[in-house]
C-alpha positions as CSV (number, residue, x, y, z in Angstrom):
1,M,-0.3,34.3,13.4
2,P,0.0,38.2,13.5
3,R,3.1,39.6,12.0
4,L,5.8,40.5,14.5
5,K,7.4,43.9,14.4
6,P,11.1,44.5,15.0
7,L,12.4,47.6,16.8
8,T,11.9,50.8,14.9
9,K,14.8,53.0,13.9
10,E,14.0,55.4,16.8
11,E,13.9,52.5,19.3
12,S,17.2,51.1,17.9
13,L,18.9,54.4,18.6
14,L,18.5,53.7,22.3
15,L,20.6,50.6,22.1
16,P,24.4,50.4,22.3
17,A,26.2,51.1,19.0
18,F,27.1,48.1,16.8
19,A,30.6,46.9,17.5
20,A,32.2,47.8,14.1
21,L,35.5,46.4,13.0
22,P,38.6,48.4,13.6
23,D,40.4,49.7,10.5
24,D,43.2,47.3,10.8
25,A,40.8,44.4,10.5
26,I,39.4,45.7,7.1
27,Y,41.4,44.6,4.0
28,V,41.2,46.1,0.5
29,P,43.6,43.8,-1.4
30,H,45.1,45.0,-4.6
31,T,48.5,43.4,-5.0
32,A,49.0,39.8,-5.9
33,A,50.4,39.0,-2.5
34,E,47.4,40.7,-0.7
35,L,44.9,38.9,-2.9
36,E,46.6,35.5,-2.3
37,A,46.5,36.1,1.5
38,A,42.8,37.1,1.2
39,R,42.1,34.0,-0.9
40,T,43.8,31.7,1.6
41,T,41.8,33.0,4.5
42,L,38.4,33.3,2.7
43,L,38.5,29.7,1.3
44,Q,38.9,28.4,4.8
45,Q,35.6,29.8,5.9
46,T,32.3,27.9,6.0
47,A,30.2,31.1,6.1
48,L,30.8,34.8,5.2
49,G,28.8,37.9,5.6
50,F,28.1,39.2,2.1
51,D,26.9,42.3,0.3
52,T,27.7,44.3,-2.8
53,E,27.9,48.0,-3.7
54,S,27.1,49.7,-7.0
55,K,27.5,53.1,-8.5
56,P,24.1,54.7,-8.2
57,L,22.1,55.5,-11.3
58,F,20.5,59.0,-11.4
59,H,19.1,59.0,-15.0
60,T,17.1,56.4,-17.0
61,H,19.6,56.4,-19.9
62,Q,22.6,55.5,-17.7
63,V,23.9,52.0,-18.2
64,D,24.2,49.9,-15.1
65,T,27.8,48.5,-14.9
66,G,27.6,47.2,-11.3
67,P,28.0,45.7,-8.9
68,H,31.4,47.4,-8.5
69,V,32.3,46.1,-5.0
70,V,31.8,42.7,-3.3
71,Q,32.4,42.8,0.4
72,L,32.9,39.6,2.5
73,A,33.3,39.3,6.3
74,T,33.8,37.0,9.2
75,P,33.0,38.1,12.8
76,D,36.7,39.2,13.0
77,A,37.6,40.8,9.7
78,A,36.3,42.1,6.3
79,W,37.6,42.1,2.8
80,I,36.6,44.7,0.2
81,L,37.0,43.4,-3.4
82,Q,36.9,46.1,-6.0
83,L,35.8,44.4,-9.2
84,C,37.7,47.0,-11.4
85,H,40.8,45.0,-10.5
86,A,41.1,41.8,-12.5
87,Q,42.5,39.7,-9.7
88,A,39.9,40.9,-7.2
89,L,37.3,40.0,-9.8
90,D,38.7,36.5,-10.1
91,L,38.7,36.1,-6.3
92,A,35.1,37.3,-6.0
93,R,34.1,34.9,-8.8
94,E,35.8,32.0,-6.9
95,I,34.2,32.8,-3.6
96,I,30.7,33.5,-4.9
97,S,30.5,30.3,-6.9
98,S,31.8,28.1,-4.1
99,P,29.2,25.7,-2.8
100,H,31.3,25.1,0.3
101,I,31.0,28.7,1.6
102,A,27.6,30.1,2.7
103,K,27.3,33.7,1.6
104,V,25.0,35.4,4.2
105,G,23.2,38.7,3.8
106,F,20.0,40.6,3.6
107,G,17.8,41.4,0.6
108,L,19.9,39.5,-1.8
109,D,17.3,39.1,-4.7
110,N,18.9,41.9,-6.7
111,D,22.4,40.4,-6.2
112,K,21.2,37.0,-7.4
113,S,20.2,38.8,-10.6
114,T,23.1,41.2,-11.2
115,L,26.1,39.3,-9.9
116,P,26.0,36.3,-12.2
117,K,25.9,38.8,-15.2
118,R,28.8,40.8,-13.7
119,L,31.0,37.8,-12.7
120,G,30.0,35.3,-15.3
121,V,29.3,32.5,-12.8
122,A,26.3,31.2,-10.9
123,L,25.9,32.1,-7.2
124,A,26.1,29.1,-4.9
125,N,25.0,28.6,-1.3
126,V,23.5,32.1,-0.8
127,V,21.6,32.6,2.5
128,D,19.1,35.5,2.6
129,L,18.6,36.2,6.3
130,D,15.4,38.1,5.5
131,R,13.8,34.7,4.8
132,V,15.0,33.3,8.2
133,F,13.3,36.2,10.0
134,K,10.2,35.8,7.9
135,R,9.9,32.2,9.1
136,H,9.8,33.5,12.7
137,G,6.9,35.8,11.9
138,Y,8.6,39.0,10.8
139,G,8.1,40.8,7.5
140,A,9.6,39.9,4.2
141,S,12.3,42.6,4.5
142,T,13.6,42.7,8.1
143,G,17.0,44.1,7.0
144,V,20.4,44.3,8.8
145,R,19.5,47.2,11.1
146,A,16.4,45.6,12.6
147,A,18.1,42.1,12.7
148,V,21.1,43.5,14.6
149,A,18.8,45.1,17.1
150,L,16.8,41.9,17.5
151,V,19.7,39.4,17.7
152,L,22.6,41.5,19.1
153,G,20.7,44.2,21.0
154,Q,22.8,46.9,19.2
155,N,22.1,49.9,17.0
156,F,23.4,49.4,13.4
157,H,23.9,52.8,11.7
158,K,23.9,53.1,7.9
159,S,25.0,56.3,6.2
160,K,22.7,57.4,3.4
161,K,25.5,59.6,2.0
162,Q,27.9,56.6,1.6
163,S,25.3,54.3,0.2
164,T,24.8,56.7,-2.8
165,S,28.5,57.5,-3.3
166,N,30.5,56.5,-6.4
167,W,31.5,52.8,-5.8
168,A,33.1,52.6,-9.2
169,L,36.1,54.8,-8.1
170,P,39.4,53.0,-8.5
171,Q,40.3,54.2,-4.9
172,L,37.6,54.2,-2.3
173,S,37.5,56.7,0.6
174,P,38.1,55.5,4.2
175,A,34.4,56.3,4.9
176,Q,33.3,54.1,1.9
177,I,35.6,51.3,3.1
178,R,34.2,51.3,6.6
179,Y,30.6,51.4,5.3
180,A,31.2,48.5,3.0
181,A,32.9,46.5,5.7
182,N,30.0,47.1,8.1
183,D,27.5,45.9,5.5
184,A,29.1,42.5,5.4
185,H,30.2,42.4,9.0
186,G,26.6,43.0,10.3
187,P,25.3,39.8,8.6
188,A,28.3,37.8,9.7
189,M,27.7,38.8,13.4
190,V,23.9,38.1,13.1
191,F,24.5,34.7,11.5
192,A,27.0,33.7,14.2
193,A,24.6,34.6,17.0
194,L,21.5,33.3,15.2
195,P,21.4,29.8,16.7
196,A,21.3,31.1,20.3
197,W,18.6,33.7,19.3
198,E,16.5,31.1,17.5
199,A,16.6,28.8,20.6
200,T,14.7,31.5,22.5
201,Q,12.0,31.9,19.8
202,P,8.8,29.9,19.4
203,T,9.0,27.1,16.9
204,P,8.1,28.5,13.5
205,A,4.8,27.2,12.1
206,P,5.3,24.7,9.2
207,P,4.4,26.1,5.8
208,R,0.9,25.3,4.7
209,P,0.6,22.6,2.0
210,A,-0.5,23.7,-1.3
211,P,-4.3,23.1,-1.9
212,Q,-5.1,20.1,-4.0
213,P,-7.7,20.4,-6.7
214,H,-11.0,18.7,-5.8
215,P,-12.2,16.1,-8.3
216,K,-15.4,18.1,-8.9
217,T,-13.4,21.1,-10.1
218,E,-12.2,19.3,-13.3
219,N,-13.2,21.2,-16.3
220,T,-15.7,19.9,-18.8
221,A,-13.1,19.1,-21.5
222,H,-11.1,17.0,-19.1
223,R,-14.2,15.0,-18.0
224,R,-15.2,14.3,-21.6
225,H,-11.6,13.2,-22.4
226,K,-11.7,10.7,-19.5
227,A,-15.1,9.4,-20.5
228,A,-14.0,8.9,-24.0
229,L,-11.1,6.8,-22.8
230,F,-13.2,4.6,-20.6
231,N,-16.0,4.1,-23.2
232,A,-13.7,3.4,-26.1
233,P,-14.3,-0.1,-27.7
234,A,-11.8,-2.8,-27.2
235,P,-9.4,-3.4,-30.1
236,R,-10.3,-6.4,-32.4
237,E,-8.1,-9.5,-32.3
238,T,-6.3,-10.3,-35.6
């Protein structure tokens, strides 16, 4: 089956803008009360949009201390957890390791590698939406922009300036907070609309079974070993 192509960036620009969250629906909890309120709400969810942000590395000798931010979202709200704060780190650790909450995002291979080292826990129930779109015939890295265009019919804008900003700062700028919230809110919205979209798509072809080795392909040493076993004399009775 030929690979399907999502809308290009230029084609996406012709769509209505992605319906981003208002500022009052984005939370950056710092105090014990704010973090407890966030914990109560987050632990009630069965799925959360998920992404991380790290301070960029510009030189090979720099030590990677990220990720520095974990962002989580529902279709209605987002939470920005700055891992430089111990209580936020603990909350991120609890959510990320919970098998009862699906963490849904795009291109999560790097997060699967770096987050366990940063948080000290294994990631549980992580859903990489790139793999979902691959099953439907798209490439291996569809990404949030193309997925939002496909499923929601909206243009998802990502700021290159904010993506390479300093995410290790103890206080993030309003632009950084909106950017991080969008990166988790986008997957949350796509995931919520995914069943309806998938119902309109052709049934994905089942994966091909792995080829089984033909008996004639056995190597010579294996054949000799089998022959020796079958031709060995029977043990004598005592």
